Structures are given as C-alpha cells and as structure tokens.
N, C-alpha and C positions, 0 to 999 in steps of 0.2 A: 639404450632403448629410445627409439625416436617416437615422439608424440605427434599427433596429427596437426596439419596446418590449421585446422579448425580450432583446436585447443590453443595454438600459438596466437590466434587472432584476437583472443579475449584476455583481459587482465584477470588476476585472482579476484575472487569475490570480495568486495570492499569490506563487508562486515566481518568476514572471516579474518581479514588482515587486521582490522581494528581490534578484534578480540585477541589476536596474538599479542598485540602491543599491551592490551589490558592485562593479559596473563603474565607477560614479562614484568610489568610493573608490580603486580601482586607478588611475584616470585622474589622481587627485590625488597619486599616488605612494605610496599606502599598501600595505604588504605584507600583503595580506588572507589570513587563514586561514579557509577556508570549512568550517564545521561544520554547514552548513544543508541540504545536499542528500543524498538517499538514493540515491547512485549508486556502485556498487562501484568501487574504485580499482584492482582487479586486472584483467588482460586476460581476454578470452574464451578458454577453453581451446583449445589448439592443434588438437586433433582436430576441433573444431567449425569453426574457421576453415579448416582444410584441406578439410573437406567442402564448405564454401561455395565455395572456390576452384575445385574440380572441377565443382561444379554450375553455376557461372557460365559455364564454358567450353563447356557443353553447350547448343547452340542450342535444343534441345527445351524448355528451361526459360525461354526468353525470351518466351513467349506468356502470355496471360491464364491465371491459375490457376483451378482449379475453385472455385465458390462453396462456402463452408463448410470449405474446406481439402482438400488432397490426401488420397486414400484412405490412402496410406502414413503420412501425418502423423497422421491421426486414429487409425489403428491403433496407432501408436507411443505416442500420448497415452494411449489406453485401456490398453495393456500396462504403461505406467509407473504408472498409477493402481492397477492390479491388484497389481503388484509392491510398490509403496510403501505402499499403504493396505489392500490386500485388497479393494478396491472394484471391482466388475464393471460396466462400462458398454458399451453397444453402439456401436461406432465409427460405424455408419451413421446412427443416430437419436438418440444421446445424447452426441454430441461435435460441437462446431463450433469452428473456428479463430477466434482473436482477434488483432487488431493491438495486442497488449499488453492488460493488464487495465484500463487507464484507458478505452480505447475500449469494452471489453466492459461496464464499469460504466455508462458513459453510454448505450449502446444498450440495455442491459437496462432501465434506467429509462425510456427512450423507448418500449419495448415494453410496459411494464406500468403506467405512471402517466399518468393523464389529469387534466384540470381537475376539481377536486372530490375527487380521490383524495389519500390520505395515504401518504407514504413514511416508514417508521420507520427513523431513522438514528441511529447513535451520536453522542455529543457528548462529547469532540472526535472528529473523523473526517477522513479524507482529503477535501479540499475538494470534489472532484467529486460526492460523495454529495449535497451540498446544492445546488450550482449546477445540476447536471443535473436535479434534481427541480424546481427553479424554472423551468428552460427547458422542461420538459415540461408546465408549468402546474399541477403538484401542490403539495402543502403538506408540507414536511418537519416531522416531529415528532421532537424531540430526545430520545434516551434517554441520560441522564447516565452517564458513565463516571467513577467516583471511586476514589481509592486505597483508601478504606474498604471498597469492594465488589470489590476486586481488578480494577478496570477492566472489570467485567462489567455489562451493563445489568440493571436490576431489571425483569424482564418483568411482574411482578405489579403494578408501579406505573403501567403504561400504562392510562389510562382506557378503559373498555369502549367508550364512544362513539367514541374515536379509533381503537381497534383495528378496529372494525367498518367504518370508512371506509378502512382501509389495504388496499392491494393488494400491497405489497412491504415487506419488511424486509431491511436490509443489515447484515451482520455481518462482522468482519474480525479473525481470530485465527490466528496471532500478530498483534498489533495495531499499527498505525501511527496515531497517534504515540506511544501510551503504553507500547508493548512488553508490554502485558498478554497473558496466555495463557488459553486455555479448555480444559476437559476434556470428555470425552464426556457426562458428567452434565449439564453446561450445555447442550450441543448437543441432548440428548434433550428438555430443557425447551423449547428454542427450536423444535424440530420439532413438539412437541405444541401450542405456541402457534400456529404457522403453520397447522396442521391445524384447530385450533379456529376460527380466524377466516378460513379459506379464502384465504390469501395466499401469495405466492411468497417463500420464504426464499432470499436470495442471499448466499452466503458467499464473500468475497474472500480467497482463500488465497494471497496473494502471497509470504508469508515462511515457507512450510512447512518449508523445508530449512535455514533460518538459526536454529539452536537450540543451546543450550549446557547445560552442567552435567547431562548425561544426559537432558534433556527432549527428547521427540520429539512434534512437533505432529500431532494427528489430523486426518482429514478429517471434515467433517460427514456425509458420505455413509456413514460407518461406522455411523451410527445406523440400526438396522433400520427400514425403511419411509421413510427420509428422502427417497428419490428421488421419492416421491409429491408432495412439496411443495418440494423443494430443487434449486437449481442452484448449482454451485460454479465459481468462476473461478480459473484458474491462469495463471501467467506464467513464462517462462524468464528474465526480466530479472534477478532477484536471485540465484537459485540457480546460474545458469550465466553470470553477469556479461555479460548480453546486453541491457542496458537500451536501447541504441541500435538494436538489431535489430528491436524491436517485434513480438514474437510471443508468443502464449499460446493458451489454449484454455478453453472452457467445457464442463462435463460435468453430467449429471444428468437431471432430469425432461425427457422427450422433447418435451412440449408447450412448455415454456419454452425449450428449446434451439432448437426450430423457430421460435418467435416471434422470438428473438434473431437467428437466421439470416435471417429474412425482412426484418427491419429492416436488417441489414447488407448484404444483397444489393441493397437499394435505394440505399444511400449509399456503399458502397465496393466495390472489385473484388478484395478479399482480398489475400493476402500473396504476394510474389514467390516463385516456386517454389524458387529457390536457397536462400532463407532457410528455407523449410519443410524442405528436405533437410538443411540444417545443424542445424535443430532436432531432426530425427530422430536425427542423430548424437549430439546432446546427450542425448536421452531414452534412447537405447539404449547409450550409452557409459559409460566409467568415471566414478566419483564421487569420486575422490581429491581433486580440486580443491575440492569442497564442504567436505570435512573440513579441507583446508588453509586455506581462507578463514575457516571458522568458528573455527579456532584463532587466526587473526589478529585477528578481531573480539573474541574472548574476551580476548586479551592486551590489546588496546586498551581494552576495557571495564574491565579490572582497573587499568590505568594511570589511567583517568578516575576510577574510584571512589576510589582512593588520593588523587589530587590534589584532588578535590572535597571529600572529607572534611577534608583539610587546610585548605580554604577555608571550612569551616563547614557544608557541605551534609550532610544525612542521605540516604544513597543505598543502595538495595537492588539487588543484582545482577539485571539483566534476564536472563531465561532464553531470550529469542528476539529477533530483529531486530537491526539495527545502530543502534538509536535508544536514547537515554536521555531520559526525560520528567521534568523537574526543576522544582521550585518556584523562582519568582523570589525575590530577597531581600526581606526584610520591608519592607512599605510601598512596594514598587515594582511597577508594572504590567508586563504582558508587553511592551507596545510600548516603554515607557520603558527597560526593561532591555536589550532587544535593540538599541535605538538606541544606548544607552550602550556596549554591547559593541563595536559597529562603530566608533563615533566615538572611543572612548577607547583600545581595545585592538586594533582592526583585525580583530575576529572576527565572522563571520557566523553567527547562529543565528536560526531563525524564532520569532516569538512564538506562544504557545499559542493566542491568539485567531485565528490563521490557520486553525485547525482547528475553530472553532466557539466559541460563547460560553462553553462549559464549559472552554475552554482558558485563560481569564483566570487569571493568577497562576502560569502555567507557561511553560516554553520547551522546545524539542526540540533535543537535541544529537546529531549524527550521528557515527558512528565510521568514516566513509569516508575517513580520512586516516592516514598512517603514524604510528607511536608517537612519533617525534621531533618531528614537526610538531604532534601532539596535545599533547605535553608543553610545547612552546613556547607553545601557546595558554594553558595553565594557568599557565605562568610569567608571561605577560603579565597575566593576571587578578590574580595575586598582586602584581605590580609596581604595577598601577593600583588596588590595594585593592578589587577586585571580589570581594567575599565575600558569604556569605549574610547576614551581619550588618552590611552596609554602610549600611543605613538608606536614607532617602529620598534620591534623587539629583535633581540639577537637569537639566532638559532644555530 
C-alpha cells in the first residue's frame, strides 16, 4: 500500500514518538517520571464537569451542532475577551469555534498557505506550525528565537523578498517551548509588519492565563487596528484544565475567521453541544482554580530552579507557561541528553530539536507533575551525575 507524498513529506509526530519510548521503558519495568508533556495534572473544575453532566442528559444536545459553534458559546467567548482584554469582537462574524487550538492552527494554515507561499514561523515552535505548512505545500521560513533577544523574533532581519512571498505569520506568546513573553510594543511592531506586507498575523494565545510574578499576558488585538490584519486563537485546554475536551475559539479579522470556518465546515462537524455548554460554564464561571493552579506551577518552578542551580544550570524564572527551556550540558546534543535522561535516570524530556533546528542545544522541561515527583527527578539527576558540567556522554 503506497501512502501519499504528502504523508512522506512530514516526520512522525514527535510527542507520539516520545510516548512510544516512554511506554517501552515502562514495559522494561522502569519507573518513568514524565516531564515531557504539557498536560495539566489537576482535574477540570467541578462546575464545568457538572454543566457537562446536565448537558449530556438533555437529548436536544445529541444532534449535530451548528457550524462555527453555538450562538451562546460564541457570545460567551466574545464576552470573555471583552472582560479579560478589553477587546470587542462580534460573535456573529468575528468568532468561530475550534476543536482545540492545534486543529485551529492547522486549518488556518490550510486556509492561507498555497504552493509557492511562505509561512513565517518561529524557531523553535510548536511542531504543527512547520508540518502543516509543508502539508499545505508552502515553505516555512524560520524566525529565530534566541535568549539574547528575549525569545522574540527579529522582524527586521526577515529578507524583503521572503516577506513579499509570505501570506501568513504565526506568533505564540506566552511561548511554547521557550516560555518567552511579549509586550504590546512588540505586538505593535508585528501588526505594522503584517500591514506592510499584506499578510495575516495569527497569534496562538494558548497560555494567556498561565502567568506568574505579577505578569499578565496581553492579547494582540489590544493593539489599535490589529483586527485589520490579525486573528487570534484561544483554547480552554490549559486555563481550564480541559486538554482532553478539545475546545477553543478563534477571534479577530472577519475575513480570516470566515475563511477558517469555511475550511472547517468542509472537514469537521464541529464540537459536541454538551462540550460547548460546559465551555460556556467555564468562560462565565469563577476563576479561583486558575489562581490555584498558577500557584502550584509557581511553587514547582521554584523547586526546579533551586534544584537545577544546584546541578549547575543558570536558570531565570519563567513568567508564564508551565515550561522551562534549558540548555543541554556542555558538549551534549539535545537528542543525546534526552536519551541519556531516559536511559540513565528514567526521566522523559523532549529534545529542543523537536521544535525546530533552533532548538539544538536545548531541552524542554514541563512542570505538570507534583513537587514530590519533581524533586525525585532532580534527585535522580544528582545520583546519576547529570549536571550541566557533566561533559560529553556516551550514547
């Protein structure tokens, strides 16, 4: 059986491959500590689950949902954006539902990238940015994210000839995997760039509510006139501990929202109504669980910083996300280090190269496990002499 050239053009999904290695280690009897996945370990808040229970029992919700989302869900999303960011969007024309932001990213790329087009993507970045661009027949142009530049792309460094071929730019702040953050001044520059080169600016705002140390993440649509060139993707996965529920929404430029909705209406039949009703309860409900989870992540971050410094790493506290983006030990590649962590200490962390060529020399550490288990991971690293000065390892 011959698969398509399209499928051959992309690698297996990196996190699926990492999970295969984790499962193989577990099958060998290894007590694996998984610090590789960005999946909240706390439950979905009870009031959201209760809303889902009630909605499931109502047979009116068992039929096909409306394309683009229920009217009530889109209104709740618009009201949340107004309350959270002071951003006004029309629920009828400037909001559409998403089956999570991953699906939204893929279908946005499908709607705006053709063969011969360029998609401007960060490097490193969430892998879907690159693979979906390739599936669409486009060419990804990497915008390096470096510690020296605060993990912000240098828009002035993009060649004019490349920018003129671009139809889309993807940004993601707070950032996965680097945990970098952006302010409105940077967003203003990005909006001006998109306007200058007549491209769609798509902002993946998956981690807006996961912030620490007094930092509060802005929306790109807070920039005056941003809606002319910008669409923003939101998800309930991280803020409301709803990763498995698969629900989010896109807001912004009505032409872009309509185009995304047209792609979606041809390839999916939207989200089960009961899940949308649960999401309405989330968007309209209390936010004390967000504060609770952020305190947990902040405590874990502080545990990690203390332990990593003891092991020789120089670590700056991340102001957002539950990720830490760390350099590999001297003389050790990303793949070598992550393989060594699993084989020697039974710890799963993804290599920086999983997020693009700019990730070489880094690995990502997730804080989605409790403090005791996290501390055990660092104790194992100390026991097996996995330090920043460990030198070249044998693989």
